[in-house]
N, C-alpha and C positions, 0 to 999 in steps of 0.2 A: 448397795448390795441387795440382791433379792432376799427377802426375809425367809423364803422357803429353803434357801441354801445355806450351807456352812462354808466357812473359809478354809481353803486348803492350806498346805504347807507354805505356799508363797503368797497367801492372801487372796488367791483366786477363788471365787465362789464355785463350789462343786455341788452336783445334784445330791439329793438324798438317795443313796443307793441302798435299797431295802430288799433283802433276801427273804422270801417266804420259804421256810425250810423245816423239814422234819425228816429224820433218818428212817422213819417208818412210812410205808406207803398208805394210801387211802385216807389221808388226813384232810383233804379239801384244798390243798395248795393251789392247784390250777384254777379251780372255781373262784377262789379269792383273788388271785392275781388278775385274772381276766376281767372280773366285774369291778374290782377296785380301780383298775387302770382305766376302764371305760368311764366310770363315774368321775374320776379326777379330771380326765381330759375333756369329756363331753359336757358334763354338768358344772364342773368347777373351773374350766378353762386353763388347766395346768398343762404344761408340756410334759408328756409322759413317754418313756420308752419301756416297753415290756419285753423282757428277754427270756426265752425258753432255753434253759440249760439242762433239760431232761430229754434224753434221747428218744423217749416215746413220742415227743412232738405234739402233745395234747393241747398246749396253749395256743399254738397257731390254728389248730383245728376248731377250737371253741370260739376263736375270733373270726372264723370263716376264711382263713388263709390257706393257700396251697403249701403243703409241707413235704410232700413226697419227693418232688424234684424242684425245689426252689432254686432260683438263679444264685442266690447267696444264702448262707445259713450261719448258725451260731458257731460252728467249728472254726470259722474264720477269726473269731475273737481269740482263739487259742494258738494261732499261728501268726507269723510276722507280716502277712500280706496286708492286714488292715492298716498297718503303718507304712505301707509301701516299701517294705524292706524284706530282703531275703526270700528264699524259696518256701514253698509249702508242700505238704504231702502230695505224692503223685496221684492219689485217689481224687484230689480236687482238680478236675480237668480244666475248668475255666481259668483264663489268665488272671493273675493277681490284680485286685482292685483296691486302692487305698480308701479309707473311710469305713464307717460302720456298715455292716451288711444288713441294713434296715429294709423293711417292707412297709410301705404305707398302708394303713388301715382305712376303712371307710369313715372313721371318726376323726373329726378335727382334733389336732394336737396330739394324736396318739400314733406312735410308730411302734413297730414290733420287729424282733429278731427271732425267726423261727428256727426250729431244730428238727432233726430226723435221726435215723439210726446211725448215720455217719459220725455223730457226736460220741457214740459209744466206743468208737475206735481211738479216741484221743489218747488213752494210756499207751497204746502201741506206737503213737507218733510223738511221744514226748521229747525224743531227741532229734526230731526232723527239723533241720535248718535252724537250730537254736544253739547258742554258745553257752547259755546259762545251765548250771547243773540242776537247778530246781525249777521245774516247769509250773509250779503251783502259783506263781505270781503273774502269769500271762494275762488272765482276765483283768486283774487290777491295772496292769499296764495299758491294755487296750482301752479300758473305760476312763483312763486318765489322759492318755497321750494321743489317742486317735482324733483326727479333726472332727468336730461336731459332737464329741462325747460329753462335753460340759454344757451343752446348750439346753439340757432338759432340767425341769424342776424335780422330777422323780424318775429313777430307774428302778423298776420292779423286776426282780429276778425269781423265776420259778425254778427251784432246785430239784435235783433228782432225789428219789427216796432211798438213798444209800450213802455210805461214806467212802470216799475215794478221791482221786485226783480232781474230778469235776467239783466235788463239794469243797475241797480245800481251796480251789481257785475262787469259788463263790465267797467263802468265809474271809478270804484275804481281800477280796474286792469290795465287799459290802461295808457300810458303816452302821447299818441297822439290821436287826433281825425281827421278823414276824414269825411266830411259831404257832401254827394251827395244831390243836391237840384234840383228837377224837376222844369222846368220853367213853372209853372202853377200858377193859382190864389192863391191857399192856401199855396204855398211853403214858402213864407216869414214868415207866421204865424207859421208854423211848425218849421222853423229854430229858430225863437225867443223862442219858447217853449223849444227847446233843449238847447239853451244857458242858459236859466234860470236853467235848470236841472244841467248843468255843473257847474254853479256858486254855486249851492247848494252843490254839491259833493266836490268842492274845500273847501268850508267853513266848512261844517258839518263833513266831513270825513278826512280832512287834506291832500287831494290829490292836493296840490298846484302846483305840477309840470305838471298837466294835461294841455295840450295846444292844441289849434286848429291849425292843420298843413295845411289842405287844405279844401277849399269849392269847390266842383266840380259841375258846372251846367250840368244837364242831360236833355235828351229828348227835345233838342232844335229844334225848327222849325222857319223858317223865317217868323214870324208874329210880329205884333206890340206889342202884349202882351208879348211874349217871350223876345223881345228886351228890353222892359221896365223893366221886372223882372231882366234880366241880368244886366242892368245898376244899379238897386238898390242893387244887390248883390255886384257889384264892389265898390259901395259907402260904403256899410256896412262893407265889408271885403276886403279892398284895398290890404293888404299884403297876405291874405290867399287865395284869389280867384285863381283857377287853370288857367294856361295859355291855357289849352285845354278845349274846350266845347264838350260835348258828345251829338251827335244827335241821330237819329234813324238809326240803322245799321242792315239790314236784315241778313247779314252774321253772326253777333254775335248771333242772335236768332237761326239761323240754327245750329250753332256750339253747342249751349247749348242743343238743342233738341237731339243732338247726343252724349251728354256727353263729348264734346270736348271744348278746348279753341279755340278762333278765330285764334290763331297763327298756329294751326294745320289745321283747316278747310279752312281758306282763308287768308294765311299769307300776301298776297299782297293787301288785301282789305283795304279800308279807315278805317273800324272799327278796324283792327289790328294796324294800324298806330296810331290811337287815343289812344288805350289802352297802346301801347308801350310808347307813349309820356307821358301819365299820370304816368306810373310806373317809368320812368326815372326822372320825376319831383319830385315824392314822395321820391325817393332815394336821390336826390340832396338836398331836404329840410331838411334832417337829418344832413347835414354837417354844422359845426359852421360858415363857411364863407358865408353860404346862408342867415343867419340872419332870421331864422324862428321866427314868432311872438310868444311871450309867451302865 
């Protein structure tokens, strides 16, 4: 068995499905997903699938992919067409295609699933062509049963900055969570709200294996307030807090504006070293000897 993967219910190795999530916007989720995905695939040789589940479609943009009118997109993960079954909403004009709606990136080992504003219409389609009364398990089903879905070492999911049907789908599909927390006044409140949502999913939907793997402090400045919030995070999440704190890195912003990773744009910059350290720590936390918190 691949040491990076866990055994599923029938003993079949499954990818580490990691959701980068915070119910508050502006936490740095997309920056982390894109750069961690590139590093794990390009520098570590891991098979990675990066999924954009945010209707804003920013992940595809920062990876240099077309997101306005892609041939296939993330909305297909939430309808039956990826499994070759049933109809799908009339708004999706292309004929159904089985398999994941992946887009190849320019990086070896890295595939992506892009999104756009069509994903925001999902709540209005929840009854389209589906017999189940609860549509919040569709992403989990797609990432388990779709051909090719189990071929990856990592599936990294960029979640939307809100709570609703999309977020519930993500929490039911993921087996790990990474929570970026900006070191601002309202950050702890947003983190507490997310933990309540996680507890609800564990209890109501039976995803008891869902665990918090990392809490990443972001947008750090050398101020008293930032240091106070950082200390509170360390006290609240002593095992899960990341060893690396993310500050403000201009080279990362420049890279994203060019549709590049920081490893391409400024490989020697401090921002690249920070992203590399976080990717390596995330990889290490999947090993049994690391002792990741449940």
